[in-house]
N, C-alpha and C positions, 0 to 999 in steps of 0.2 A: 886837597887831599894828597898826603905824601905817598911815596912809592910803597912803603910797608902797608899802609892802610888799603891801597888798591889791591895788593896781593891777598890780604885777608878777605876782602869782599869777593874776589874771584873764587877763592877756595870755598867760601860759604855757599856761593851760588852753585858751584859744581856739585858739592855734596847734596845740596837740596834737590838739584835736578836728578841726581842718581837715586836719591831716596824716593822721590816722586815716581820715577820710572819703575822702581821695584814694586812700589805699592800698587801702581796701576796695572802691573803685570799679574798681580795676585787675584785669583777668582775663586769664589766658593758659593755653591748654590745646591739646592735640593730639587729632586723631581720624582714623580711616581708614574707607573705605567697604566694606572687607572684611578679615576677620581670618584667613581661610583662602583661599589662592590657589595656583595652580599655578606651578611654575618656568617663567619665560618669559611669565607672564600679567601684564598691567599693572593696577595699582590706584592709588587716590589717597590721599595723606596730606596733611592740612591742619592748619595751625597758626593758631589764632584768638586775637587779642588785642583787648581793649577797654579804654578809659579815657576820662576827660573830655578828654584831649588826648594825641595820639601824636606830636607834632612833634619831641620829643626822644628818641623810642624808638629803640633799637638792637636788631636781631634777629640772633641767631647760630644758624645751622642745625646740626642734629646731623651726625655722621659717618655717611653712608649706606654703610658699608663692605660690607654684604651685599646691596646693591641697586644696580641700574643706574638712574641718573636719566634717564628718557626726556624729561622736560620739567619746567621749574620753575626758580625759584619763579614761579608765576602769581598775580597779585594781584587782589583785589577789595576795595572799601572802602565803608563806610556811615557817614554823618554825620547825627546826629539832634539836634533841638532841641525838647525837650518842657518846656513851662512854664518856659522860661529855663534849663533844665538841658541842657548840651551834652554829647553822648557820641559817641565815634568807635569804629568797629570795623574791623579790617583782617584779611583772611584771606590767608595765603600757602600755596599748594598745590603739591604735587609729584606727578608721575606716576612711580611706581617699578615696577621689574621685579625680582623675586627672582633672585639668581644661583645659588642652590643650595637643596637640600632642608633641611628642619628648622625648628626654632623660631628665627626671626630677630628681633632686637630693633632697633627704631627708637629711638635714644637720645634723651635730653632736649634740647630746644632751649631757648634762653634769650632773655629780653627784659629789657633794661636801660633804666631811665628814671628820671631824677631821683634818682640814687643808690640806687634800689631795683633788685633783680635777681630776676626771676621765672623759674621753670623749668617746662617741661611734664612730664607724667608719661610715662616710657618706655612704648612700646606693643610688644607681642609679636605677630608675625604668623607663622602656620604655613604654610610653603611645602611643598606636596606635589609628587610626581612629575608632570611635565607630559606631556601627549600630544604626540607629534611633530607639529609644525605642517605642514599640508598645503601644502608648497611646490609651486609649479606644476610638473606633470610635463612634462619636456622632454627630448627626445633630443639637442637641440643648444642651446647657449647661448654666451654670450661668456665663459664660464669664471668663475673666482672673481674677486671685486673685488681691485683692487690696493692696497687700504687707503685709497682716497679716501673722503672724508666724503660726497660726492655723486657718483653715477655712473648711467649708463643701461645696463640689461641687455636685450639682444635675445634672445628665446626663440622657437625654432621648434618646431612640433609634431612634426617629423621632421628628422633630420639627413641622411636619404637618401630620395629619392622618384623616381618615374618622370616622364618628360616629360609635361606636361599635368595631373599629379596636383595636387589642391588641398591646400595646407598652411596652417596658421595662424601668423601672425607677430605676436608681442606685444612691445611696447617699454615697459619699466617703469622709472620713476625710483626710485632708492634713496637715502635720506638718513639720516645719523646724527642729524640735527636736524629739528625740526618744519618741515614744508613749508608755506610761506605762499602762493606763487604761481609761475606759469611765464611766461616771456617769451622772445621771439626764437626760438621753435620753429617750424619749417616742416614740413608733412606729409612723410613719407618718400617717396622716389622709388625704385621697384624696377625697375631695368633688367633686361631679359630676363624680365620677369614680366608677366602680366596680374594686376591686383590690384583689390580692392574694399574700401573702408573699412567697418569694423563699429563699433558703439557700444563704448566702453570699459567694461570690467567694474567699474571703480572708481566709476562714477557721479560724484558730487561729493565723495566722502569718501576720505581717506587711510586706509591700514591699517598695521598693524605686522606685519612678517614677519621670521622668524628665518632668517638666511642664514649658514651655516658657524658657528653658535653666537653670532652677533651680531645684535641686533635693529635693524631699520631701519624708518623710515617709508617707505611705498611708495605709488606712484600709477601706474596704467597710463595712459600718455599717448597711445599709438597702438595700434590693433588692426586687423589687415588679414587678409583671406583672399586667397591668391595662388596662381597656377599658372605654373610655369616654361615658357617657350616655346622653350628650347634646352637641349641636354644638356651634361654636363660639370660642372666645379666652378664654381659661381656665387657670387661674393662680394656680400653686401648692403652698400650704401653706408651708412656710419655716419651717425647723426643727432646734432645738437648743439643746444644752446640754453642758456638761463640759468634756474636754479632759485633762487627767493628763499627763504632759510631763516632761521630765528630761532636765533641762536647766542650763547652766553655769552662775554663778554669778561673781561678781567682787571681792569676798573675796579671799585674798591671804593666803595660808597655811603657817604655820611657820616651819613645818618639814614634812618629808615624811609620818609619821604616822597620822598626821592631814589630809593629803590627803586621806589616806586609810579609815579613820574612819569618814569621813563626812565633814571635813573642807576643802575639795578640790575644792571648788568653784562650786559644782553642787547641785541642789535641785530639788525635785519633786513638781510641782505646778499645780493647776487646772486652766485651761484657758477656758473661755466661747467661744463656737464656734457656728456660725449660718450660715445657707445656704441662698442664695439669692432667690428671687422670680423667678420662671421659668414659662414661658407662652407657652402653647401648642395651636396651631391653629387646631381646629377640624372642618372638612368639613362635611356638611350635605350630606346624601346619595341622589343621583339624583332621582328626581321624574319621569323623563322620563324612560319608560320601566319597571317601578316597578311592579312586578306581584301582583295579588290580594292576593295570599297566602304567600307573603313574611312576615316573622316574626322577622326580625332583625339579621339574621345570616350573619356574615361578615368574609370572609376568603376563604378557599378552602376545600370543603367537599365532601364526598361520602354519599350515601343514600341507605338503604336496607330495604325491607319489607319482613316479613315472617309470615305465618299463621300456626297454629298448625294442622289444618285440613281444607279441602275444601268441605267435604260432611258430613252433620249432620242432625239430626231431629230438627224440630221446638222445641223451649224451651230448647235445649241443648246449651252449650257454646263453643266458640272457642277463641283462643288468636291471636291477631294481634300485632306483634312485629315490632317497627320502630326503626332502628339504624342509628344514624348520627355520622360519623367519619371524622377526618381531623384536620387541623390547623386553629385556629381562636378563636372567642369568644364562644366556644362550651358550656361553663357553663352558658351562658346567653340565650341560645336558649330554648324557651318555647315548651311545648308539642304541636305537630302539631294538628290542628283542622281537624277532619275527616269528610268528606262529605259522609255519609253512607245512605243506604235506610232507609225510615221512620220506617219500622218494625224492625230495628236492635236496640236493647237496649244496650247502651254503658256505661261502668263505668269509673271512673277516673283512668288514667293509673298509673302503678307503674314505678317509674323512677330508673334507675341504671346507675352508671358512671364507665368508664374505664379510662385509662391513657389519651387517646385522643379520647374518644367516649362517647356518651350518648344514652341510650336505653329507650324507652317508651313501656311498655307492657300493651295493652288494653284487657280487658275482654268484649266480645261481645256476646249477646244472640239474635239470630233471633227468631221472634215470629210468622212468617207466612211462609208457604212453598212456594217454588219457586226457580228460578235460578237467581242469582244476579251477576252483574259485578262490581267489585270494581276497577274503572279505574281513578277516579278523586282524586288521593292521591299524587300529585306531591310535590316536595320540592324545594324551591327557596332560593338562597343566593346571596350576592354581592361579586363578585370575585375581589380581590385587584389587581391582575396582569392585567386583561383586563379592569378594571374599569367599568364592566358591570354586570347586573344581569344574573344569570345562573339558569335555571330550569331543575331539574333532573326528567324526567317523571317516574311515577310509573309503574311497570309491571301490565298487565291486570290479575287480580285475579278473578276467578269464584268461587262463593260459592253456592253450591247446597244444598238447605234446603228441607228436606223430610217432609212428614206429621208427626205430633206428634204421639206418641204411644197411641192408643185408649184405652188401658187398664190402663193407668196411671190416678189415681184419681185426679181430679182438674186440668187436663191439660188445658193450656190457649190457647185461640184463639184470634189473633189480628185482629181488625176491623179498617182498615185505614180510613174508611169514617167518623166515629164518634169518633175515638180514645177512644173507650170503650173496656175494657177487660171483657170477660164473661167466665164462667166456664161451662163445659159440664154437670156437676152434680149439678147445682144450685137447681134443683127440682128432688128429688129421685122418682123412680117409685113406684106407690102405690101397696102394696102387696094385692093380691086377695086370695080367698079361705075361707074355714070354720075355724073359731076359736071361742073359748068360754072364758068367763070371770068367774073366780072363786075367792072366798074370801080366803084371806090368813088364814092359820091355827093359826098364832101367831099374837098377838097384837103388833103393832109397838110402840105406845105411852108408855113412861116410860120404854121401854126396854133398855138393855145395848147398843144396836146399836143407839137408839135415843139419849141417854145421851152422848155417844161418839161423835156423830155428832154435838151435841150442844157445847161440850167443846173444840173440836178440833180447831175451828177458834180462840178461845181465847188463847189456847196454842201456836198456830202458830203465832199469833200476838205478844205474849210476846217473843218468840224465835226470831222472825224477828226484833223486837226492839233491843234486846240484840246484835244480829249479826250486825245490822246497827250501833249501838253505837261503837262496837269494830272496825268495818270497818272504821268509820269516825275518830276514835282515832288513828288508825294505819296509816291512810293516810293523817292526818291533816298536818303532817310535810313533805312537798314535798321534802325537801333536803334529809330526811331519806329514803323516798320512792325511789328516784333516786339512792341513795347510795346502797339500797338493790338490785336494779335491774341492777346495773352496770355490774356485772359479767355475768348475763344472757344475756344482750344486746351484750356484747363482744363475748360471745360464739356463738351467731347467726352469727356475722360477721366473726368469725374464721372458721365456717362451710363453708362459701362461699370461704374463702381463701384456705381451704383444697382442695376443688374441683378444684380451679384454679391451685393449686400446682400440683395436679394429672395430669392436662392437660398441665402442663409446660407453663402456661400463665404468664410469669414473670411480665409484666407491670401491669396487673390488680391484680395480687397476692399482689404486694407491696402496691397498692392502698387500697385493703381490709385490709391488716395488719395495715396500717396507720389509717384507719377509725376505726378499732377495738380498737386500743390504744387510739386514741383521744376521742372516745365516752366513753370508760371506765374511762379515767381520768376526763372528763367533768362531768360525773355522780357521780363518787366516791369522787372527790375533790370539787364538787359544783362550777366549773368554767364554765362560758358560753363557748359553743363550739367555738365561734369566738375568745375568749381570750385564748384558749389553745395554749400556746407557750412554747418552751423549757425552757425559763427563768422562766415563771410563775410556770410551773410544778415542776421544780427543786427546787425553793424556797419553794413551798407548801409542797412537799414531805420531804424536809430537816426539815421544821418546825414540821412535824408530825413524826419525828424520824425514817424515813424509812432508811434502811441500805445504806450507801453511795455507796457501790459497785453495788447495785441494781439500784440506781439512775443513776450512770454513764453508766451502760449497757443499761438502758432504753433510755438515750440520744443518744447512738450510734445506737440503733435499729431505733429510730425515724429519725435520720440523714440519715441512709442508705436507709430507705423507701422513704424519701423525694427526695433524689437524684435519686432513681430508678423511682419515679413517674414523676418527671419533666425533667429528662434526661434519657429517655429510652435507654437501651443498655449500659449505663455508669457503671452500677453496675453488677458485676458477683459474684456468690456465690451459696452456697447450700441453696435452698429454704426450705428444710426440717429443716435445722439448724435454719434459721430465724423463721420458724413457731414454732418450739419447744421452742426457746428462748422467743418468745412472750408469749406463754402459761406459761412458768416458771416465766417470769417477772410479769405477772398479778397475778399469784398465790402467788408469793413471796411478792409482794406489799400488796396484800390482807391480808396475814398473819401478816405482820408488823403492818398494820393499825388496825387489830382486836386485836392484842396483846396490842397495846396502849390503845384501848377502855377498855379492860378487866382490 
C-alpha cells in the first residue's frame, strides 16, 4: 500500500470514528409520571433529547388520538460545557387527559438531525374508570356553555329564595386553554341586593373541571354572599373582562430552537369573556302570622338580654345589652325598638359586631322612682327551615328605681302628667337675719381691676379668632384630618382586639383585627371603606413606595383574618403573633409613608 492510500485510510477511519461518537452521543426517549390514571385525570408525558448540538434537530410529536392535550408542548433546556465537551438537553412535555378506559398507547415520537432519525419507545398507559368530578352544586347557573373557548359562569346556591335570605354567588372563568392572567375585570354590582365579598376558593391556582364531558381550566374570580332586598324575579347584571390564555397557532417551527424560543405555534392572547344573565326568584315573606315586632330578620337566631344593674336611684343610668346571634342576614337587622316605661329616657344604642353576632348597647336613665317590669322586649325572625315566624320571648326583668339623692343639687323629678321637668332648687331659700351694708374703702372706677375687666373680653375675642382660624385651617383638608387620625382610630380598635385575645375569643378577635386594618387603610390612603380591597390597597401602597415585604405581609394578614371571620375554626395560629404583626405592620407602613412625605 503506497503512502497516498495509507493517508486515505486514516482519513476515512477518523471520519468514521467522529461520526460514530456523535451518533452515540445522541439520546432520545419518552417518559410519563404515571402509568395508571383515571379517565379525566391529567398526567404528564415528556420527550427528552440530548446531543452535542440540537440546532438542526426536528421533533415530530406522536398522534395523541386517545388523549386530550390539555397543555403542551412545554419546553425546558439545559446546556453544559464540561472540560470543553458541550452537550445540550431539551425536554418537551405535554399534559394529557385520557378520553376512554383501557390500555392506551402513546405512539413513538421522532427526532431527526443531521440525516439521522431517532424514535422514542411507545408507552402504554392504563386508564381506569374515573370518579365523577364534584362539580359545584348549584340550583341555578347560566346554563351550558355555548361552545366558546372562554366564558364566565355565574352560579347561585339557590334559584329561589325568600326576601332577606342569604345566598352565595360564585363567578368562575372557564377556558379550554391554559389561563395566564386576568385584566379589565371590575367587581360585580348587585342591584336590589345587600352583598359582601368573600375570599375566592381558587386562591392563586387554576383547577381542571369537567363540564358536560369537556375539561376546562377554571378559576373562581368573584365570590359574594348576598341578600335580596326586594321580591320578584331579579336579574344579576353580567360581568365581563379579558382573560389572557396560551393558545396554539398554525405556525410551523423550522427547527427545535424556534420551538423553544417562541416560534413553536403558541402565543398568549387576551380574549373577552362575559357571563350570562342569571335570574333569581325572590319570594315575599308571608303576611300571615307576621309579628308586630318583626324587623326583617331571616335565618336562625338566638336572642339574649342583659342589664348592668337592676336596682338604682332615679337619674342614675344603667345599660341594657341586646345580643342577636346565629346564621342569616344578621348584618341587615336593625336595632330593636324598645317598649319601655314613659319615665325611662333612652339614648341611641352603640352597635358592635362579632363573627356571627350583633350587639346593641342601650344607655337608659330612669327619671321616676318605682318598680318596673321590662317584659315586652321579644325578638321575632322568619325561620327558613319551618317557613314560619318564630318569636323568642324576653325574660322578665325587674328594674327597681329608688328615690333620687335629696342632697344632689338640681336633681330632676319626672312628671308624667304634663311631661315637664322641674328642679328642686329652682327657688333658693331666702336668707334671714341681721346684715349691714358698708361702702367699699376703694374706688372701683379706673382701678386696675376695672381696666382688666374692660380689656379681658377684647383679648379673649382676639385669641378666640386666632384659635378659630388655626382650627379651620388645620381641619379644612378632610383628607389630611383623616390621615392624622388613622393611627388613633386603629389603636382604639386594637385595644378591643387585645381584650378579645386575652379572653381567647378567636372569631371576634380576627373581626376586630380586620376592622382595625381596614379603618386604618381607609383613613390613611383616602380610600372609601367600601372600596378597601386587597388589590386597591396593594396598588396604592406600591405607588406610595411602601416596602414590598410589608405589603406582602399585610396581604397575608388580611387574608388570614378574612378566612377566620367567614370560616370560623378554619384558621389556627398564635393570636399574640397576629396581634403583634398587625401593630408592627401599621407602624412600619406609617414610617414608610412619613419618610416619603419628608
